[in-house]
C-alpha positions as CSV (number, residue, x, y, z in Angstrom):
1,M,62.1,128.7,67.6
2,T,61.9,127.5,71.2
3,A,64.2,125.0,72.9
4,P,62.6,121.7,74.1
5,L,61.9,121.5,77.8
6,T,64.3,119.4,79.9
7,P,63.8,118.3,83.5
8,W,65.4,120.7,86.0
9,Q,68.3,119.2,88.0
10,S,69.6,120.7,91.1
11,G,73.4,120.9,91.6
12,F,73.0,118.3,94.3
13,S,71.9,115.6,92.0
14,M,75.3,115.8,90.3
15,L,76.9,115.0,93.7
16,E,74.8,111.8,94.1
17,P,77.6,109.4,92.8
18,F,80.1,111.0,95.1
19,R,77.7,110.7,98.1
20,K,77.2,107.0,97.3
21,E,80.9,106.4,97.0
22,M,81.6,108.1,100.4
23,E,78.8,106.1,102.0
24,E,80.3,102.8,100.7
25,M,83.8,103.9,101.9
26,L,82.5,104.7,105.4
27,Q,80.6,101.3,105.4
28,R,83.9,99.5,104.6
29,F,85.8,101.5,107.2
30,F,83.4,101.2,110.1
31,G,81.8,97.9,109.0
32,E,78.2,96.7,109.4
33,T,77.2,97.4,113.0
34,T,73.6,96.2,112.5
35,T,74.4,92.5,111.9
36,P,76.1,90.5,114.6
37,T,78.1,88.3,112.3
38,R,80.5,90.5,110.5
39,A,83.8,89.7,108.9
40,V,87.1,90.2,110.7
41,Q,88.3,93.7,109.8
42,A,91.6,95.5,109.8
43,W,91.9,98.4,112.3
44,T,94.4,101.0,113.2
45,P,95.4,101.5,116.8
46,R,95.6,105.1,118.2
47,V,99.1,106.3,119.1
48,D,100.8,109.2,120.9
49,V,104.3,110.2,119.9
50,E,106.3,112.3,122.4
51,E,109.9,113.6,122.0
52,T,112.1,114.6,124.9
53,E,115.8,115.6,124.9
54,K,116.9,112.0,125.3
55,E,114.3,109.8,123.7
56,I,111.2,109.3,121.6
57,L,108.2,107.7,123.3
58,V,105.4,106.0,121.3
59,K,102.3,104.9,123.2
60,A,99.9,102.7,121.3
61,D,96.4,101.7,122.6
62,L,96.1,98.0,122.1
63,P,93.4,96.8,124.5
64,G,92.8,93.1,124.6
65,V,95.9,92.4,122.4
66,D,98.2,89.7,123.8
67,P,101.8,91.1,123.8
68,K,102.9,87.9,122.2
69,N,100.8,88.9,119.1
70,I,102.6,92.3,118.7
71,E,105.6,92.8,116.4
72,I,107.6,95.9,116.5
73,S,110.3,96.7,114.0
74,I,112.4,99.7,112.8
75,E,113.6,99.8,109.2
76,N,114.8,102.7,107.1
77,G,113.7,105.2,109.7
78,L,110.2,103.8,110.0
79,L,108.8,102.3,113.2
80,T,106.2,99.7,112.5
81,V,103.8,98.2,115.1
82,R,101.8,95.3,113.7
83,G,99.9,92.3,115.1
84,E,96.6,90.7,115.6
85,K,93.7,90.9,118.0
86,K,92.2,87.5,118.2
87,E,88.4,87.3,118.0
88,E,86.7,86.0,121.1
89,K,84.6,83.0,120.8
90,E,81.1,84.2,120.0
91,D,78.2,82.6,121.9
92,K,75.5,81.8,119.4
93,Q,72.9,81.7,122.2
94,K,73.3,85.4,123.0
95,N,71.1,87.9,121.2
96,Y,73.6,90.6,120.0
97,H,72.3,94.0,119.2
98,R,75.6,95.6,118.3
99,I,79.2,94.5,117.9
100,E,81.7,97.3,117.7
101,R,84.9,96.0,119.2
102,F,87.5,95.4,116.4
103,T,89.3,92.2,115.9
104,G,91.8,91.1,113.3
105,S,95.2,92.4,112.0
106,F,96.5,95.9,112.6
107,Q,99.5,97.9,111.5
108,R,100.8,101.3,112.3
109,T,103.9,102.9,110.8
110,I,105.5,106.1,112.1
111,A,108.5,108.0,110.6
112,L,111.3,108.5,113.1
113,P,113.8,111.4,113.1
114,S,117.3,110.6,112.1
115,S,118.4,111.2,115.7
116,A,116.6,107.9,116.8
117,D,118.9,105.0,117.8
118,P,117.2,101.8,116.5
119,E,119.7,99.6,118.3
120,K,118.4,100.4,121.8
121,V,114.7,100.2,121.5
122,T,112.6,98.8,124.4
123,A,108.9,98.1,124.6
124,T,106.6,97.5,127.6
125,S,102.9,96.7,127.9
126,T,100.7,97.9,130.7
127,H,96.9,97.7,130.8
128,G,96.5,97.6,127.1
129,V,99.0,100.4,126.3
130,V,102.2,99.5,124.6
131,T,105.0,102.0,125.3
132,I,107.9,102.0,122.9
133,T,111.0,103.9,124.0
134,I,113.5,104.9,121.3
135,P,116.6,106.6,122.7
136,K,118.3,109.3,120.7
137,K,121.8,108.9,119.5
138,A,124.4,110.5,121.8
139,E,125.5,112.9,119.2
140,A,121.9,114.1,118.7
141,Q,121.4,114.9,122.4
142,P,121.9,118.5,123.4
143,K,125.2,119.4,124.9
144,R,125.4,121.9,127.6
145,I,128.4,124.1,127.8
146,V,129.2,125.7,131.1
147,V,130.5,129.2,131.1
148,T,133.1,129.8,133.7
149,P,134.2,133.2,134.9
150,K,137.8,134.3,134.4
């Protein structure tokens, strides 16, 4: 007795649903770049976090964002930077081929060490880079002990 023939399927065909799901996820993340009229999307600014002996510095790239539209808060050891980049008025007469600059709401949350002092935070904005300075608590800063000869 022989078994009936079935079509051969490669191992890759089993991955097709996964491939489609990944493609849809990337589409949602990066958006349609081929159509000039796309919906306002959420985006996440890039940040650098640096720690020195006395402070923690967070630098966020927020080009084109008005500092009035940025909100910075610290709660339960989490630094949150949120805001909105307003969409520029689009000229319907122009023939856009590609629109890649993000507009819309953004939020970035960063866990801070327990040594951070949330009461003395300052923030400045220069050329689209917001620098947040979070001093360390005095008891968390290193203490130098001088050894004196006898």
